[in-house]
Steps between C-alpha positions, in 0.01 A plus 500: 500500500139431420305561198360337183817560283853441599719800487845431360772772570803491265795703613719581190400549129809336348470201277390263775244748669335596181478143370323407820252796477412431135462120549229581763297725251213245462500366861266585779761704692572869544869590413687784649844578341735715713819640355698813588541591136221564256663299231609156403854483359637237256825457689694293248509799268607761772856499363375616164346798672830545678692497178266731314363233258142533633293758693350416842147493355600248267538238771275625766107509528269646762361222729157658489510482121597132501215405739231756385296221333502280807182585700614307811842671535577817696829684475662681786818700462647481847806364692441219745577596860418187693310174474304353780471124419290442813229748402559440128558866432738683275577860597593723204473859419338567839227243439424165650421261218349156608565186316402137479794416280819695480754463217848648550655584172727777606805416292860555591752773535883518463729303734843648581612207708525688832612831346177710471734818468599388152141575383590864485770464249402174329131509425307198360226474247160400637267790420429778245653739738813292507516481120454870441766579754739272337418641163587855637834362655602337168424786284641760742819312513552575125399853526736568794789329319432729206546802735819360677853590397650251742594167316482297818174648590358431170618144525314446833201673380480278190540176708188308601529228752222232525501261798344165433518276191149364493250586222443852626877575514573350162218689339596828652868456402415427141249790472729760655772383258259545206410847628859597503620349180189530272261759609730795624829520303371747238348747760812594700793714400745494785477141598454175317226296684647185329789538754248432798589208704233254623612265781294196601598350847377143603605335815429156361701287257282609201228715368138396492513217757138391412589426140703214347868559510542516123230778475679673791844488310324633191363798692832579636668488147211717363548763767879497443437566134293800597791631714373407843754402755391181677652422826378171661613356825517870602343580838388858569619597862411878488297752306581862558426814282720468197635159541445119565752307703537121415686197592592244239506114519865523587439742796636791294322832574378720226340819434259621223469882496149568363258781504195273449476176711191267448394226754359188331654238741208383722162565631313469817139460578277771621423509880163313447643211710533724810144630442348162560773355733583227250797285464742636232805386325836694501385718225183599693260290286208340674510125531188356360314173494396296198200727441726814535335584833694627795559240774210494752306757296315332222330833415827672421687434188841618382610503123751617271826638639331517844480117515767240558326218306636184350396290190407145511853386509596720790684776304441871576243674264690776324409862559379562155184645347362162373537341830315780672222481258473127550475546871240765458276285289544214742417699808190638319390136444535430872296811593245414232456149644443641838248740385304239309530227762699271273795275580827685494734441197809288499813650651668770296722365222736739338574460133822668376461633144850609442756780535572786275767778511593756238859607458473770246409559134430157331643321805302306761483166683190282533437174689175327453502147621728319260501787255793741509529821286761764481611785278258670261233214517503518877471884480191491288347233722564707803350817344186313389455342836531830680258693272256206540486543888458869492158621619265630224527519117606872511812432710587194287482705182694798647780278640529294178519812285750672737736200492470480118586866482790464735629186300481687163644831616723405796325789699337513838227762506431511881826680582353762721678636813223603757466529865731593785814386317422727212454785726829427668671491165372834412650658810844370433 
């Protein structure tokens, strides 16, 4: 593409994509951000929307609002159809959008390990739509149990199965247990929400595999104190409406009757690799070079969950928000160097700042280099860290006040049942 200014097209307005766009604000380039949604979502707190602790607007912001002060940025709400690397054109929303540099920051979706049919009964948690749908499912389970006269049906309705013992699974399990045991008991007359059963299923030998073993053991003990049934070395072999089929370490089959099943066991990259005919790993992530460019295409970059990148010791870069932001800033520096005719920066070097996971009220685990925190201290650190990374003073204040209110009153104020599931409940 010819012209005085380079055009940089960023596909995806997640952590990495937005960081790229913002880092180019003062560079002699034109930036086009394409996303199929009009908002950026703070995914680490989606489970708080799903469990009625926060409202969607507390953790999501219009992309146009975020970039409104950036004169060289244009936002297009469209879904990518194809990419022509030869012509350097992205086709999205019926338009042909040329580029000099292309940044693929399209994130990941749920991986069901060869069983896509499980998605219908075991949805995951990657978007605001996922979170509000799960909130409906959780709250409707209690409402339907209140209506039922069948003890077995009540037990099934009040069983919540979560597949996957990583941070998302652990946080969801603790939050659902808190809803059942702290927020709802005084509001129902025919059932006792405290009798709800939360089951966390993990195929590996322990929870939180990215954390030190002592912190993982603490998390398991904390969940057990909250009444969560933790089953490690338990592999899911089938998900069907109303039940999860499992196999234990000893080969013994098992079954968990559950109305609500949540998938938190794995992710798979978006189809961006196919768009540009790039080499991908088994999870669909694009294999990138030291400067995060796609092999043979120095003008195309992949970042965040879209990229299979490694650190300077050859270890995979984790699919977490800080990593995506670091990649976004780095790619912006490469593009800026090209635009200004400077030498390219040194190869990308990922710096891991730590891992955090909350288990429930006054319980969390934190690993920062050599520093390890757990319990109440870890919980407060986790809260401050997440508030800090939210976009905008308004959202930081709202979330902080909402969390303080929830902490003092044991209440969750976003318990609204809306949408198709609510209509379905009304017809029953």
